[in-house]
C-alpha positions in Angstrom: 0.0 0.0 0.0 1.1 3.5 -0.7 1.0 6.3 1.7 -0.6 9.4 0.2 0.6 12.8 1.4 -1.8 15.6 1.0 -0.6 19.1 1.4 -3.1 21.2 -0.5 -5.7 23.3 1.2 -8.8 22.9 -0.9 -11.6 20.4 -0.4 -11.6 19.5 -4.1 -7.9 18.6 -3.9 -8.6 16.4 -0.9 -11.5 14.6 -2.6 -9.6 14.2 -5.9 -6.6 12.7 -4.0 -9.0 10.3 -2.2 -10.8 9.4 -5.4 -7.5 8.7 -7.2 -6.3 6.5 -4.3 -9.6 4.5 -4.2 -9.6 4.1 -8.0 -6.1 2.7 -8.0 -7.0 0.3 -5.2 -10.0 -0.9 -7.3 -7.7 -1.5 -10.2 -5.4 -3.5 -7.9 -8.3 -5.6 -6.8 -9.3 -6.3 -10.4 -5.7 -7.3 -11.2 -5.5 -9.6 -8.2 -8.9 -11.1 -8.9 -7.8 -11.8 -12.5 -4.6 -13.4 -11.3 -6.3 -16.0 -9.1 -8.8 -17.3 -11.8 -7.8 -20.9 -11.0 -8.4 -20.5 -7.3 -12.2 -19.9 -6.8 -12.0 -19.5 -3.0 -9.5 -16.7 -3.2 -11.4 -15.2 -6.2 -14.6 -15.1 -4.2 -12.8 -13.6 -1.2 -11.3 -10.8 -3.4 -14.7 -10.2 -5.1 -16.1 -9.1 -1.7 -13.4 -6.4 -1.5 -13.9 -5.4 -5.1 -17.6 -4.9 -4.6 -16.9 -2.6 -1.6 -14.2 -0.8 -3.5 -16.5 -0.1 -6.4 -19.0 1.5 -4.0 -16.2 3.7 -2.5 -15.1 4.9 -5.9 -18.6 5.8 -6.8 -19.1 7.7 -3.6 -16.0 9.8 -4.2 -17.1 10.3 -7.8 -20.5 11.6 -6.6 -18.8 14.0 -4.3 -16.7 15.4 -7.1 -19.9 15.8 -9.2 -21.6 17.7 -6.4 -18.6 20.0 -6.2 -18.9 20.6 -9.9 -22.6 21.5 -9.5 -21.9 23.8 -6.6 -18.9 25.5 -8.2 -16.4 24.3 -5.5 
């Protein structure tokens, strides 16, 4: 896991950083899930995390959309 350092002062920057981090983790879960195609137990285990991660990415995306509508 990477440690993300956030030094900007805007709400948008904080949410964009969180969104990018969550999106990268989702991509990692997809990669890990694909790598264990021959191991259905591990694949099912990772699928649980992937579902939760997809929800998290969506929530941050929604926050960014709301900021766009509100004009930051």
